[in-house]
C-alpha positions in Angstrom: 0.3 -0.5 -0.1 1.4 3.6 -1.1 2.0 5.6 1.6 1.0 9.4 2.5 3.3 12.3 2.6 2.8 15.5 3.0 5.1 18.4 3.3 5.1 17.5 7.7 6.3 14.6 6.7 8.1 13.5 3.7 11.9 14.8 5.0 11.4 11.9 7.5 9.7 9.8 5.7 11.2 10.0 2.2 15.4 11.6 2.8 15.7 9.8 6.4 14.8 6.3 4.6 17.3 3.8 4.5 15.7 1.9 2.3 14.7 3.6 -1.0 11.7 5.5 -2.0 9.0 5.8 -4.5 7.4 9.3 -4.4 4.4 9.7 -6.7 3.5 13.4 -7.3 -0.2 13.2 -8.4 -4.0 15.2 -8.1 -6.7 14.1 -7.9 -8.2 15.2 -11.0 -5.1 15.0 -13.2 -6.8 11.6 -15.3 -2.9 10.6 -16.0 -2.4 10.0 -12.3 -4.7 8.4 -12.1 -4.1 6.0 -14.2 -0.2 5.6 -12.4 -2.2 5.4 -9.3 -3.4 1.3 -9.1 0.1 0.6 -10.4 2.0 2.6 -7.8 -0.2 1.1 -5.5 0.8 -2.7 -7.0 4.8 -1.8 -6.8 4.4 -1.1 -3.0 2.5 -4.3 -2.2 5.4 -6.6 -4.6 8.2 -4.6 -3.4 6.6 -4.2 0.8 9.8 -4.4 3.6 11.7 -3.9 0.3 11.0 -0.2 -0.6 8.6 2.7 0.7 6.3 3.5 -1.7 4.5 7.0 -1.8 2.5 9.1 -2.9 2.6 13.4 -2.5 -1.0 15.3 -3.7 -0.1 18.6 -4.9 -2.7 20.3 -4.2 -2.3 20.2 -0.6 1.9 19.6 0.1 2.9 22.7 -2.6 5.8 23.3 -0.4 7.5 20.3 -1.0 6.3 20.3 -5.0 8.2 23.8 -5.4 11.3 22.1 -3.2 11.3 19.3 -6.0 10.3 21.5 -8.7 7.1 19.8 -10.4 6.3 21.3 -12.6 4.1 18.2 -14.8 2.5 15.5 -13.0 2.5 12.8 -12.4 5.8 12.4 -11.2 7.2 9.9 -9.8 11.1 10.4 -8.2 12.8 7.8 -7.1 15.6 8.6 -4.0 18.3 7.0 -2.4 20.0 7.7 0.6 18.2 11.1 0.6 18.8 11.9 -2.8 17.0 12.1 -6.2 18.0 8.5 -7.9 15.8 8.3 -10.5 12.3 10.2 -12.6 9.5 9.6 -14.6 7.2 12.3 -15.1 4.1 10.6 -17.2 2.6 7.7 -17.1 3.9 5.1 -18.6 3.3 0.3 -18.1 4.6 -0.7 -14.8 8.1 -2.3 -16.3 9.2 0.8 -16.4 9.2 2.0 -13.5 9.6 -1.8 -11.5 13.0 -1.4 -14.1 13.8 2.6 -12.8 13.4 0.9 -9.3 15.5 -2.2 -9.8 18.4 -0.4 -11.3 18.6 1.5 -8.0 17.2 -1.4 -4.8 
């Protein structure tokens, strides 16, 4: 299951994580975000215990979105050791995300 990352908990949960983290920046009104959402949830279940997977609602968390320069959604950022190691903008098939993730595990 995907976690909910917010402006308040982002640094603690994502940047301080000892596991790789996938962060899905999305919004309720975004069509492509609704396509990517279930894929992100599946990855969260499949990699539970190995990877943290979460979502940031850009409308509710403008600070985090601005901090990482999110201009288009969906945007998925891949973090390792508190640093961005990869990025995906737009809806893509699950295998594209898995390949990126596994390259950083």
